[in-house]
C-alpha positions, 0 to 999 in steps of 0.5 A: 840615915842616923847611926841608930838606923843602920850598920857601918859597911865593913871596909868603907871607912875613910879619913879626910887627909890632914892637908885637905882644905875644906871648900864647902858642900856640893851644889844642892842640885848636883847629881851624883852617881854611885854604884852599889855592889852585892854579894855573889849567889855562890861566893865559895863556888866563885872563889873555886872558879877563880883559883881554877882559871888562875892556875897553869894549863888550858881552861874552859871559861864561862861566857858572861851569861853563864858567869852571871847565872852561876856567880852573879847577884841574886835577883831578890838582892837587886830588887831590894836595893831598888826598893831602898833607892825608891824609898830614899828618893834616889834614881835607879840608872841600871843594874847588872847581874853579872857585875852584881851591881846597881847604879843609882843617882841622887843629890848629895843631900839625898845620898847623905841621908841614904848612906849616913855620910856627910859629903863635902868638897875639899881642895886636895892633891891639885884639885877639888874633890868630894870627900867623906869621913868615917864609914858608909852606913847601910840598913841592917837588912843589907848586912852581908848583902851589900859589899861596897858602895863606890862614887860617894867619894871621888878623891884620886885612888891611884898615882903614878910611881915613875920618876923622871930623871933630870939632866942635873941628877944624871951621873957623868957618863949616864945614858941620856933619858929618851922619851917615845910616843905611842906610835914609836913604841909600837914600831919598836915592838912591831905592834900589832905585827903578827899578834892577834890576841888569841888565847889572851885575856885582858883585864881593865881596872877603872879607878874613879876620881876623874882627872886633873886638868893640869895633867892633861895640859902637861901631857898635850 
């Protein structure tokens, strides 16, 4: 997509780090999956619902089906993205009204054209990742409909902030650092013990970017 053919997607601008080393374009036949996120059919109602269940006290929670019906994506928006994907020779892998998402796949060349980006492989942060520079561009007809497109750039989005105290750095008389396996921690906290999880809500955050093999080697 040329700059004159679309609009920059708000919040999508990224920069290539100054210490990243250009490797080259992804393989021509490499299939890449991206997820397109859409607006809620009732954004103000969704905000009110989130505030209500975030406060103290007991709450009545919506089932996934109820949530999708009240606050999910408009079916017409889903169909519009599907039609756009077909026109751009991208494959539609699936959609979810509740998550307000459409999953697409295509080659780097097709995705570059569809979203006005230039995907390149860079050596960065201990691995080789697919990076982009600038903003994703979308057709003007999708302004305020598409809220995010994820998967084009797969650089690491998070890093551990803990620090391991070396023996040399430990002050005289300091407690010797200890490490524990997951099973040892479970025993210390008597987990699962009598815990059933009743009344608890678990949120899972999935951050893209894959993994570094060296991290797995060090762990195991």
